C-alpha positions in Angstrom: 0.0 0.1 -0.1 2.9 2.2 0.8 4.0 1.8 -2.8 0.6 2.9 -4.0 0.4 6.1 -2.1 4.3 7.2 -3.3 3.4 6.7 -7.0 -0.2 8.5 -6.1 1.6 11.4 -4.6 4.1 11.6 -7.1 1.7 11.7 -9.8 -0.5 14.4 -8.0 2.5 16.4 -7.3 3.6 16.6 -11.2 0.1 17.1 -12.4 -0.3 19.7 -9.7 3.2 21.7 -10.7 2.1 21.3 -14.5 -1.2 22.8 -13.9 0.5 25.6 -11.7 2.8 26.4 -14.6 0.6 26.3 -17.5 -2.0 28.7 -15.4 1.2 31.3 -14.3 2.3 31.3 -17.9 -1.2 32.2 -19.3 -1.8 34.8 -16.8 1.5 36.3 -17.6 0.6 36.4 -21.3 -2.7 38.3 -20.4 -5.0 35.2 -21.0 -8.0 35.5 -18.7 -9.7 31.8 -20.0 -7.9 28.6 -20.9 -10.4 26.9 -23.2 -13.4 26.6 -21.2 -12.0 27.6 -18.0 -11.0 30.7 -16.0 -7.2 30.7 -15.1 -8.1 31.0 -11.5 -9.9 27.6 -11.6 -6.7 25.9 -13.2 -4.8 27.3 -10.3 -7.1 26.5 -7.7 -7.3 22.7 -9.4 -3.3 22.8 -9.5 -3.7 23.4 -5.4 -6.1 20.9 -4.9 -3.8 18.4 -6.7 -0.8 19.3 -4.9 -2.9 19.1 -1.5 -3.7 15.7 -2.7 -0.2 14.6 -3.2 0.8 16.0 0.4 -2.1 14.0 1.9 -0.9 10.6 -0.1 2.9 11.2 0.8 1.6 11.7 4.6 -0.8 8.7 4.5 2.5 6.5 3.1 4.8 7.9 6.1 2.0 7.3 8.8 1.5 3.7 7.6 2.9 1.4 10.2 6.3 -0.9 8.8 5.4 -4.6 8.6 
């Protein structure tokens, strides 16, 4: 289970950072919309993904050793 949690944490972290960079770059470019979503919504989704990564990593650390 610890391996699954670690991979989930890594995947969510990479997804969150990628979404944050996309939102940041598009906002610097003067865009308010990214497809059908506002840039702020994409930024909030990136923060949620990074929070999920932190919680999955914490759960992997808190899992008792066998």
